[in-house]
Steps between C-alpha positions, in 0.01 A plus 500: 500500500712186518794525738746414221361790295533732798864404556575563134332842520709589805814434296358716222434785743856475631660475157543873438763499775331758720428437866137415576327455833288210619207740519540592134517135394199413716293780343602407145416132550197545729640289785615568855848612596536176696445307176771709332744425783440125454532527122827691523643241735397217268648677197829547685507135605437395139808690385363833381763758614289751692659769714296640789552771756274553800296817464613550139376217279602236250690490173659241272875466506684618191551235237170318545259521210235298325570377146411764239188452290569469130251739340547684174377859467169408338421234763583745776278768346210255479541399865524858624197620304295206626607561859422873476156421360432277799621773737259754352195305383466208742404454865744582786609137542607461138645851498729412789593171333592695186715734708681203654552348154658823376724506807611141438583577139693812599701321768626219279526677166845536340632857523495545122120457496406707805460825300213328316294505820470877484396517134148635447413455132171334594312686772241353737277790614277458803245779441254259337501254790168450678602451861163360605515230233859413587400437862283207386785326319666332796172358632393375158836342421490306826136398443595360158784298654280364781194457277291712734171647389487880501201725566472868405270775388537596134407811305458458126590766246132603479491556877301187587603333828506131585643262758720222368652179631760365264771237453809713420712358217745761371596868511583696184648846447395681185723808515247717685291267714529169684225245441409179678384199300275270699213255497199699619244316712234762426530466120623138501753602236847641458513872576773759530487790742692825514676525834433873524125427496513244780416602856501317834708216360513203739667161470259241639590196706307289247719353229425374150635210296619510141219368285550418131349783298556758776878529516725782378620280214138450396442876505813567294388235251171684449686827446727335241199358319326840495806666353 
């Protein structure tokens, strides 16, 4: 996390006016208490009005607030539903990011719109989530960013097993299952794999380069042509 992002998140965590401890902030942001002490000092020096009391914690002085976000009710509903979906159906890293996004929205939202946060017309149930598949998401997302090859064991629908080494290109959610689209070295073609049928997933140190005809855009073009 960039330091500027961390400082902004500290302000968000303080914005509900309650007193919070350095330990709480350190746990929420996955840093040391010493880092929090330095950050709080820097925020104070930059003009953010933070009150502190030894052995008690920190809070923002009354009157300090971030500018309100200008959402209408439909925009807010769309954001909240998307964030809740990420909390339930994605990996822990994205789930926590979604939680922080909701907290940011709540902290800077005008009072007249805050009741919309509690509305539940569209539900996001978690009983269909495959926890094993979700655990692969964080590794695969990072492998796509770094263009790392990925190796895993795969079980097809008919029960046949195989070992694959692939160039991961994109991850798709189809309402019930997550799938990975990739260039498969074994088949020398595009393939997609259900994450819940992948075992022993490992990101390799070996990387791959984008080759014309093997990119995600190329795959999507073939899908568009087929449809």
